[in-house]
C-alpha positions in Angstrom: -81.3 72.7 96.4 -83.4 69.9 97.8 -84.8 67.2 95.6 -88.5 67.1 95.1 -90.5 64.5 93.3 -92.9 65.0 90.6 -95.8 63.1 88.9 -93.5 62.3 86.2 -90.9 60.9 88.3 -93.6 58.8 90.0 -94.8 57.8 86.7 -91.5 56.5 85.5 -91.0 54.6 89.1 -94.2 52.7 88.1 -93.0 51.8 84.7 -89.4 50.8 85.3 -90.7 48.8 88.2 -93.3 47.0 85.8 -91.1 46.8 82.9 -88.7 44.2 85.3 -91.9 41.7 85.1 -91.4 41.7 81.0 -87.5 40.7 81.9 -88.9 37.5 83.6 -91.7 36.9 81.4 -89.3 36.4 78.7 -86.8 34.5 80.5 -84.0 37.3 80.3 -82.9 37.3 83.6 -82.2 34.9 86.4 -82.3 35.7 90.4 -81.5 39.5 90.9 -79.6 39.8 87.7 -80.5 42.4 85.1 -82.0 45.8 85.2 -84.0 48.3 83.5 -83.6 52.3 83.7 -85.5 55.0 82.4 -84.8 58.9 81.9 -87.6 61.1 83.0 -88.7 62.8 79.9 -87.1 66.4 79.8 -85.0 65.8 82.6 -81.8 64.5 83.5 -83.2 62.3 86.2 -82.7 58.7 85.9 -84.9 55.9 87.6 -83.5 52.8 88.0 -84.0 49.1 89.7 -82.2 48.8 93.4 -79.3 46.7 93.7 -79.7 42.9 94.6 -83.4 43.1 95.4 -85.5 40.1 94.5 -87.9 40.6 91.2 -90.8 39.5 93.3 -90.2 42.2 96.0 -89.9 45.0 93.5 -92.3 47.9 94.2 -92.1 51.5 92.7 -91.4 53.0 95.7 -88.4 51.1 95.8 -86.9 52.4 92.5 -83.9 54.8 93.0 -83.7 58.2 91.2 -80.2 59.3 90.4 -79.0 62.3 88.5 -76.6 62.0 85.5 -73.5 61.6 87.7 -75.3 58.8 89.7 -75.8 60.6 92.9 -78.9 59.3 94.5 -81.5 61.7 94.8 -84.5 59.7 95.9 -84.8 56.3 97.4 -83.5 54.3 100.5 -81.7 51.4 98.6 -78.5 51.3 96.6 -79.1 51.6 92.7 -78.4 48.8 90.7 -74.3 47.9 90.4 -74.5 48.6 86.4 -76.1 52.2 87.1 -72.8 53.9 86.3 -72.9 52.0 83.0 -76.5 53.2 82.3 -75.8 56.8 83.4 -72.4 57.0 81.1 -74.9 56.0 78.3 -77.5 58.8 79.1 -74.9 61.4 79.5 -73.3 60.8 76.1 -76.6 59.8 74.0 -79.2 62.5 74.9 -81.6 60.9 72.6 -81.5 57.6 74.9 -84.5 57.5 77.4 -84.1 53.8 78.4 -81.6 51.3 79.0 -81.7 47.5 79.8 -79.1 44.9 80.8 -79.6 41.0 80.8 -77.5 38.0 80.7 -80.0 36.1 78.4 -78.8 32.8 77.8 -78.6 32.5 74.0 -77.4 36.3 73.6 -74.9 36.1 76.2 -73.5 32.4 74.6 -72.5 34.6 71.7 -70.7 37.3 73.9 -69.0 34.3 75.6 -67.7 33.4 71.6 -66.9 37.2 71.4 -69.1 37.1 68.3 -71.3 39.6 66.6 -74.5 38.1 65.6 -75.0 38.4 61.7 -78.0 39.7 60.0 -79.6 36.6 58.5 -83.3 37.3 59.4 -85.7 39.9 58.1 -86.8 40.5 61.7 -83.1 41.5 62.6 -82.9 43.7 59.3 -86.3 45.2 60.7 -85.3 46.1 64.3 -81.4 46.2 64.1 -80.9 47.6 60.8 -77.9 44.9 60.3 -75.7 42.8 62.6 -76.1 42.9 66.5 -72.4 44.5 67.2 -70.3 43.2 69.6 -68.7 45.5 72.2 -65.0 45.0 74.2 -64.5 43.1 77.3 -64.9 45.7 79.9 -64.3 45.3 83.6 -67.6 45.7 86.2 -67.6 48.3 88.7 -66.4 51.6 86.6 -67.6 53.4 83.7 -65.5 51.4 81.4 -68.7 49.4 80.0 -70.7 52.6 79.6 -67.8 54.0 77.4 -67.8 50.8 75.5 -71.5 50.8 74.9 -71.6 54.1 73.7 -68.5 53.4 71.5 -70.2 50.6 69.8 -73.5 51.8 69.3 -72.8 55.5 68.3 -73.2 55.7 64.7 -74.9 52.2 64.6 -78.4 51.3 63.8 -78.6 48.6 66.4 -80.3 49.4 69.6 -78.4 46.4 71.1 -74.5 45.7 71.9 -73.5 42.1 73.4 -70.5 42.9 75.5 -67.6 40.4 75.1 -67.9 37.6 78.2 -70.5 39.7 79.7 -74.0 39.8 78.4 -76.3 42.3 76.6 -77.1 46.1 76.8 -80.1 47.7 75.0 -81.0 51.2 74.4 -84.4 53.1 73.3 -86.3 56.2 73.3 -88.1 55.1 76.6 -87.6 52.0 78.9 -90.3 50.1 77.1 -88.4 50.1 73.4 -85.5 49.1 75.2 -87.0 46.2 76.9 -88.5 45.1 73.5 -84.7 45.3 72.0 -83.7 43.1 74.8 -86.4 40.8 74.0 -85.7 40.6 70.0 -82.0 40.4 70.8 -82.5 37.0 73.0 -85.3 35.6 70.1 -82.8 36.4 67.0 -79.8 35.1 68.9 -81.7 31.8 69.5 -82.8 31.3 66.0 -79.5 32.0 64.7 -77.7 29.7 66.9 -80.1 27.1 65.9 -79.7 27.6 62.1 -75.9 27.4 62.8 -76.4 24.1 63.9 -77.8 23.0 60.6 -75.2 24.8 58.3 -74.0 28.3 57.7 -76.9 30.8 57.8 -77.3 32.9 54.6 -76.7 36.4 55.0 -79.2 39.4 53.6 -77.6 41.7 51.0 -76.9 45.2 52.4 -79.5 46.8 50.0 -82.4 44.6 51.2 -81.6 45.1 54.7 -81.7 48.8 54.1 -85.0 48.5 52.3 -86.4 46.4 55.2 -85.2 48.7 58.0 -86.7 51.7 56.5 -90.2 50.1 56.1 -90.3 48.8 59.5 -89.2 52.1 61.2 -91.1 54.5 59.0 -94.2 52.5 57.5 -95.0 49.2 59.7 -97.5 49.5 62.3 -100.2 52.5 63.3 
């Protein structure tokens, strides 16, 4: 059966392409590193950045469409080298509609130390519902990273994981939510790092974390 694009797929190409500019705007990536992907709603089609293409050269028509197994369905370029990790997350976490990977400097510094980021800020309680967990070391080029992401985040409130010696992966209901989580991860990683230069950060009690998370997720905003 031949693949045929749809309006929803084309719209996701535009959204995923445009969201890469947010990674640059917030200082989360350098050169061609990092990537955003999105699941086309109601399908098993994944739109992801092509491998090794400059952010300045990205266009919606260059985005690559794959199935959940990573087979390229639409696009003339190879998908991101992290596509297999993204696809594994989509396979095992059907509620996920967006995945982002960055090597943002402060969060990746925590990854280099193999240390989770403790919940010492109300912004962390709001967005992550606790600490930002540490995932294990995994080699690039297989589904090992994807498996480690899923194992770390399943049953965890955090939409972000810092993978040991590697960088940040975030998930969301859509790609924009995953980008927001990546931005927030770097922001709190920087603040907690600065705090530790002054002394030991004070943790937030679990009952207060729960109350803050519930308010932010269910009451805050419009």
